[in-house]
Structure formats: structure tokens, C-alpha cells
C-alpha positions as CSV (number, residue, x, y, z in Angstrom):
1,M,-42.8,-24.3,6.9
2,K,-45.2,-24.2,3.8
3,Q,-48.8,-24.5,4.4
4,R,-51.2,-25.7,1.7
5,L,-54.9,-25.5,1.9
6,Q,-57.6,-26.3,-0.6
7,V,-61.0,-24.5,-0.3
8,K,-64.0,-26.8,0.1
9,P,-67.4,-26.1,-1.6
10,E,-69.1,-25.0,1.7
11,E,-66.2,-22.5,2.3
12,S,-66.6,-20.8,-1.1
13,G,-67.5,-17.1,-0.8
14,L,-65.7,-16.4,2.4
15,R,-63.3,-13.6,2.8
16,I,-59.8,-14.9,2.9
17,D,-59.1,-13.5,6.5
18,R,-62.1,-15.2,7.8
19,Y,-61.4,-18.3,5.9
20,L,-57.8,-18.6,7.5
21,A,-59.2,-17.7,10.9
22,E,-61.7,-20.5,10.8
23,T,-59.4,-23.0,9.1
24,C,-56.1,-22.3,11.0
25,G,-57.3,-22.3,14.7
26,E,-53.7,-22.8,15.9
27,H,-52.7,-19.4,14.6
28,S,-54.0,-16.0,16.0
29,R,-56.1,-13.6,13.8
30,S,-53.4,-10.9,14.2
31,F,-50.6,-13.2,12.9
32,L,-52.8,-14.2,9.9
33,Q,-53.5,-10.5,9.2
34,K,-49.9,-9.8,9.3
35,L,-49.2,-12.4,6.7
36,L,-51.9,-11.1,4.6
37,K,-50.7,-7.4,4.8
38,A,-47.2,-8.6,4.0
39,G,-48.4,-10.3,0.8
40,E,-47.5,-13.7,2.2
41,V,-50.7,-15.4,1.3
42,C,-51.2,-16.6,-2.2
43,V,-54.2,-18.1,-3.9
44,C,-53.5,-20.1,-7.0
45,G,-50.0,-18.6,-7.1
46,S,-50.9,-15.0,-6.7
47,A,-50.8,-12.8,-3.4
48,V,-54.2,-11.7,-2.2
49,K,-55.6,-9.1,0.1
50,A,-57.7,-9.7,3.1
51,S,-61.0,-8.8,1.2
52,Y,-60.4,-11.5,-1.3
53,R,-63.1,-14.0,-1.5
54,V,-62.2,-17.6,-1.9
55,S,-63.9,-20.1,-4.4
56,D,-64.2,-23.8,-4.4
57,G,-61.1,-25.5,-5.2
58,D,-58.8,-22.5,-4.7
59,L,-55.3,-23.5,-3.5
60,V,-54.3,-21.3,-0.5
61,E,-50.5,-21.2,0.2
62,F,-48.5,-19.3,2.9
63,E,-45.2,-19.7,4.8
64,I,-45.1,-20.0,8.5
65,P,-41.8,-18.6,9.6
66,E,-39.7,-20.8,12.0
67,A,-40.3,-19.8,15.7
68,E,-37.2,-18.6,17.6
69,E,-37.2,-20.3,20.8
70,P,-35.5,-18.6,23.7
71,E,-33.4,-20.6,26.1
72,I,-35.2,-21.8,29.1
73,A,-33.5,-20.7,32.4
74,A,-33.5,-23.1,35.3
75,R,-35.1,-21.6,38.5
76,E,-35.1,-23.1,42.0
77,M,-38.7,-23.4,43.2
78,D,-40.5,-25.2,46.2
79,L,-42.3,-27.8,44.1
80,D,-44.8,-30.1,45.7
81,I,-43.6,-33.5,44.4
82,I,-46.0,-36.3,45.1
83,Y,-43.9,-39.1,43.5
84,E,-40.6,-39.3,41.6
85,D,-38.5,-42.2,40.2
86,E,-36.0,-42.4,37.3
87,D,-38.6,-42.1,34.5
88,I,-41.5,-40.0,36.0
89,L,-42.4,-37.1,38.3
90,L,-45.8,-36.2,39.5
91,V,-46.2,-32.7,41.0
92,N,-49.1,-31.0,42.6
93,K,-49.4,-27.6,40.7
94,P,-50.6,-24.6,42.8
95,K,-53.0,-22.1,41.4
96,G,-51.6,-19.4,39.4
97,M,-48.6,-21.3,38.1
98,V,-48.3,-21.5,34.3
99,V,-47.1,-25.0,33.1
100,H,-44.5,-23.9,30.4
101,P,-43.1,-20.7,29.0
102,A,-45.3,-18.5,27.0
103,A,-45.9,-14.8,26.4
104,G,-45.7,-12.9,29.7
105,H,-44.3,-15.9,31.5
106,T,-40.6,-16.9,30.6
107,D,-39.0,-17.6,33.9
108,D,-41.6,-18.4,36.4
109,T,-43.3,-21.5,35.1
110,L,-43.3,-25.1,36.2
111,V,-40.9,-26.0,33.5
112,N,-38.3,-23.5,34.9
113,G,-38.7,-25.2,38.3
114,L,-38.4,-28.6,36.8
115,M,-35.2,-27.6,34.9
116,A,-33.6,-26.9,38.3
117,H,-35.0,-29.9,40.1
118,C,-34.3,-32.4,37.4
119,Q,-31.0,-31.0,36.3
120,G,-32.0,-31.2,32.6
121,Q,-33.1,-34.8,32.9
122,L,-36.3,-34.3,31.0
123,S,-37.7,-35.8,27.8
124,G,-37.3,-33.6,24.8
125,I,-40.1,-34.8,22.5
126,N,-42.0,-31.7,22.9
127,G,-39.1,-29.3,22.2
128,V,-37.0,-27.0,24.2
129,Q,-40.0,-25.0,25.4
130,R,-41.8,-28.0,27.0
131,P,-39.2,-30.4,28.3
132,G,-40.8,-33.2,30.1
133,I,-44.4,-31.9,29.6
134,V,-46.8,-34.5,28.1
135,H,-50.0,-32.9,29.1
136,R,-51.0,-29.7,30.9
137,I,-53.5,-28.0,33.1
138,D,-54.6,-24.3,33.1
139,R,-52.8,-21.8,35.2
140,D,-55.6,-21.4,37.7
141,T,-56.5,-25.1,37.8
142,T,-54.7,-27.0,40.7
143,G,-53.7,-30.6,41.0
144,I,-51.6,-33.4,39.6
145,L,-49.5,-33.3,36.5
146,I,-47.3,-36.0,35.3
147,V,-43.7,-35.2,33.9
148,C,-41.6,-37.5,31.9
149,K,-37.8,-37.7,32.6
150,N,-37.0,-39.5,29.3
151,D,-38.5,-40.3,25.9
152,L,-39.4,-43.8,26.8
153,A,-41.7,-42.5,29.6
154,H,-42.9,-39.7,27.2
155,N,-44.0,-42.0,24.5
156,S,-45.7,-44.4,26.9
157,I,-47.9,-41.7,28.6
158,A,-48.5,-40.0,25.3
159,Q,-49.9,-43.2,24.0
160,Q,-52.0,-43.9,27.1
161,L,-53.4,-40.3,26.7
162,K,-54.2,-41.1,22.9
163,D,-55.9,-44.3,23.9
164,H,-57.9,-42.7,26.7
165,T,-56.7,-45.1,29.2
166,I,-55.3,-42.7,31.8
167,T,-57.5,-42.1,34.8
168,R,-58.1,-38.3,35.3
169,R,-60.6,-37.2,37.9
170,Y,-61.2,-33.6,38.7
171,Q,-63.1,-31.8,41.4
172,A,-65.1,-28.6,40.7
173,V,-67.7,-26.3,42.2
174,V,-70.2,-25.2,39.6
175,C,-72.8,-22.6,39.5
176,G,-76.5,-23.6,40.0
177,V,-77.9,-26.9,41.5
178,V,-77.2,-29.8,39.2
179,K,-80.3,-31.9,39.2
180,E,-79.0,-35.1,37.9
181,D,-76.8,-37.4,40.1
182,E,-74.7,-38.0,37.1
183,G,-74.4,-37.5,33.5
184,V,-72.2,-37.1,30.5
185,V,-71.5,-34.3,28.1
186,D,-70.4,-35.6,24.7
187,A,-69.9,-32.4,22.7
188,P,-66.9,-31.5,20.2
189,I,-64.7,-28.6,21.3
190,G,-62.9,-26.3,19.1
191,R,-61.8,-22.6,18.7
192,H,-64.7,-20.1,19.4
193,P,-65.9,-18.8,16.0
194,S,-65.5,-15.1,16.9
195,D,-63.1,-15.1,20.0
196,R,-59.9,-16.9,19.0
197,K,-58.7,-16.8,22.8
198,K,-61.7,-19.0,23.7
199,M,-62.7,-22.6,23.2
200,A,-66.4,-23.6,22.5
201,V,-68.7,-26.4,21.7
202,N,-68.0,-26.4,17.9
203,V,-69.8,-28.7,15.9
204,K,-68.4,-27.8,12.5
205,N,-64.7,-27.6,13.4
206,G,-64.4,-29.1,16.8
207,R,-62.8,-32.5,18.0
208,R,-64.8,-35.1,19.9
209,A,-64.8,-34.4,23.7
210,V,-66.4,-36.5,26.4
211,T,-66.8,-35.4,30.1
212,H,-68.4,-37.7,32.8
213,Y,-69.6,-35.9,35.9
214,R,-71.4,-36.9,39.1
215,V,-72.6,-34.9,42.0
216,L,-70.7,-35.0,45.2
217,K,-72.7,-32.6,47.2
218,R,-75.5,-29.9,46.4
219,F,-75.7,-26.5,48.0
220,A,-78.2,-23.6,47.9
221,S,-76.9,-22.2,44.7
222,Y,-73.9,-24.3,43.8
223,T,-72.9,-27.9,43.3
224,Y,-69.7,-29.7,44.1
225,I,-69.0,-32.3,41.4
226,E,-66.4,-34.8,40.2
227,C,-65.5,-34.9,36.4
228,R,-63.8,-37.7,34.7
229,L,-62.2,-37.0,31.5
230,E,-62.6,-39.5,28.6
231,T,-60.7,-37.1,26.2
232,G,-58.4,-34.1,26.9
233,R,-59.3,-31.0,25.0
234,T,-58.2,-27.5,25.9
235,H,-60.5,-26.1,28.7
236,Q,-62.7,-29.1,28.3
237,I,-64.3,-29.3,31.7
238,R,-64.8,-25.6,31.7
239,V,-66.3,-25.5,28.3
240,H,-68.6,-28.5,28.7
241,M,-70.0,-27.5,32.1
242,S,-70.7,-23.9,30.7
243,S,-72.5,-25.4,27.8
244,I,-75.0,-27.1,30.1
245,H,-75.5,-23.8,32.0
246,H,-73.3,-24.9,35.1
247,P,-70.2,-23.1,34.6
248,V,-67.3,-23.7,37.0
249,L,-67.4,-21.0,39.9
250,G,-64.8,-18.3,39.4
251,D,-64.1,-19.1,35.8
252,P,-63.3,-15.5,34.4
253,V,-63.7,-16.9,30.7
254,Y,-66.7,-19.1,30.6
255,G,-68.5,-18.2,33.8
256,P,-70.6,-15.2,35.1
257,A,-69.1,-11.8,35.0
258,R,-69.5,-11.4,38.8
259,C,-68.3,-13.9,41.4
260,P,-69.6,-13.5,45.0
261,F,-66.5,-14.9,46.3
262,P,-62.8,-13.7,46.4
263,L,-61.6,-16.4,44.0
264,K,-58.7,-16.1,41.6
265,G,-59.7,-18.1,38.7
266,Q,-61.9,-21.3,38.3
267,T,-62.6,-23.7,41.3
268,L,-61.2,-26.7,39.5
269,H,-58.7,-29.3,40.9
270,A,-57.2,-32.2,39.2
271,G,-57.3,-34.6,42.1
272,V,-56.7,-38.1,40.8
273,L,-54.3,-39.4,38.2
274,G,-53.9,-43.1,37.3
275,F,-51.8,-44.6,34.6
276,I,-49.6,-47.7,33.6
277,H,-45.9,-47.2,34.7
278,P,-43.9,-46.9,31.4
279,R,-41.2,-49.2,32.6
280,T,-42.8,-51.5,35.2
281,G,-46.2,-52.0,33.6
282,E,-47.8,-51.5,36.9
283,Y,-50.9,-49.5,37.3
284,M,-50.3,-46.5,39.6
285,E,-52.9,-44.0,40.9
286,F,-52.1,-40.9,42.9
287,T,-54.3,-38.4,44.8
288,A,-53.8,-34.6,45.5
289,P,-55.7,-33.1,48.4
290,L,-57.8,-30.1,47.9
291,P,-56.0,-26.8,48.2
292,A,-56.8,-24.7,51.2
293,Y,-58.8,-22.2,49.2
294,F,-61.1,-24.9,47.9
295,A,-61.6,-26.5,51.1
296,D,-62.6,-23.3,52.8
297,L,-64.9,-22.5,50.0
298,L,-66.8,-25.8,50.6
299,E,-67.1,-24.8,54.3
300,K,-68.6,-21.4,53.3
301,L,-71.1,-23.1,51.1
302,E,-72.1,-25.5,53.7
303,K,-72.8,-22.8,56.2
304,M,-75.1,-21.0,53.6
305,K,-77.3,-23.9,53.1
């Protein structure tokens, strides 16, 4: 797939490797470096090296090779299904489960389990790697995920996500004592400018992101909160809470280096999901109970008060 980019005045003078890294956030730095080394990146028709500095108006062109997508294997799993009908399925995802196949996870994901459970009856809009998947939650985040069995359902839920009309409420334990009873973080999120594996509040290249939060309970050094998503950016709650100096407890990416509790990943749970049913037009809302580790943690924090 041919990519064409035109350098803006404010980008003039940047090295081409940095320019590509900042402009093409969907691709890794190593992938872009390989393209440069192979002479696949051209500026105004000529191949350039990583040290080339772009100028205002330069036309940058490169080819993205077609990805080879391996066949997804169905695998029997004990899925915690909250609701299911001919169009949709809601599953309570456990901690540690990856939603769809990716590097290092090809046969142990939720999609592998869905393939076995649904016998291939899943929407195909997101391609063979993500059948039925219209939104996702992080590997170590627990809670409700909606799966679409056909394209009618997929298009409907995708539109509701785009219109910000789906109810999504999460529970989290964050570091520190949140003073306000409720608040809003309205800050754009994009790729971290220097660490491409992370997201960050990024005013220059980010997309608008809004998180509403309210305090459920305060402890000595932590706060139990509920977050309502108005938008759905990657790592949104984790990035937003960290940006106001209240990172999610146990978060290995955006939180403190040391965690005083034996947690595996962030303490974040997608507890409530509400939407208009794609076929009936009826509003439906579902709740997933807190996982055992989360409930146990709240008991420990209560005793520490």
C-alpha cells in the first residue's frame, strides 16, 4: 500500500527517521528504520537515508507491504458469557487474556475461544485476525467486552462507539487520595513522543479524549473510583489518571515502578456496558462483578485505614 506524506512548515528540518516516527504512529520505529535502510523511503522521487532532513513541501513516499495474516485456530475455552443471542455476545474477560492474536499470542486469545464457541459465526469487518471484535480492553484489564456475530451488529455497535452513545463505566483503584468527589480529564491522547510502546497526553499529535471520574471510596493512600468513558482511546483511563498524578494501582507502564501489593497488572475493571441492541432497538445494560483479586484488594485497603 503506497503512503504519501507532505511535510508541513513546522516539520521542516527534522531528520526523516524522526519525521516518520512522529507522523506514522501506527508503525514501529524499527519497521520504519528497516524501510529507510532498504532504500524504500523516497523524498521527491529519490531514496534517502535516515539522516536526511526534510523541508517544507517535501513529498515523502514509501510502500507498506501487505501483511501476511496467519490462519486463526479455534480453541475450546471456558468463557464467562454474560449474554448471547443471534447477533451479539457479551463476555466477562479475565485478567491476563489478550483479546486478539498478536506477537507472542497466536492461539491463547479471546478470539481463539470465540472461534470455537461461535463456530465461525462472527462478523468479518475487522479482518481475519479480529473476527467479531469491535472494541477491546487491555490484557490485564478485566470486564465486559461486546462481540458481534454478524456485520449488521458490527456496523451498529461501531456507529454507537463513534457517536459516544455506548455506556462504559470502569472501576479502578488509583494511587493517592483524590480530593475532588468527581472530575473530568479532557486531554488528547496520542503516541508517546519518545517511547512508541506507550501512549501519552499529546497536544500536538493526539486525538481528543475525555474521561469522567467520581470517587467511590477513599483509603489511607489510595482511592477507589469509577470512570465513565466519553471517548475510547488506547490506554485512555490509565494515561488520563496518570496525567493528573493518580495512576492506576499496579499499572506497570504508567504507574510507580514498585507496587506494595502482589498484583499482575493494573487494577482496572470494565464493570458496566450499555448499548442499543442492533436488531431490536432496545437499550440493554449489563454488569460484570469485580474479580476476586480486586474485591480482596479493597478489603485489604479497608483494613489499612
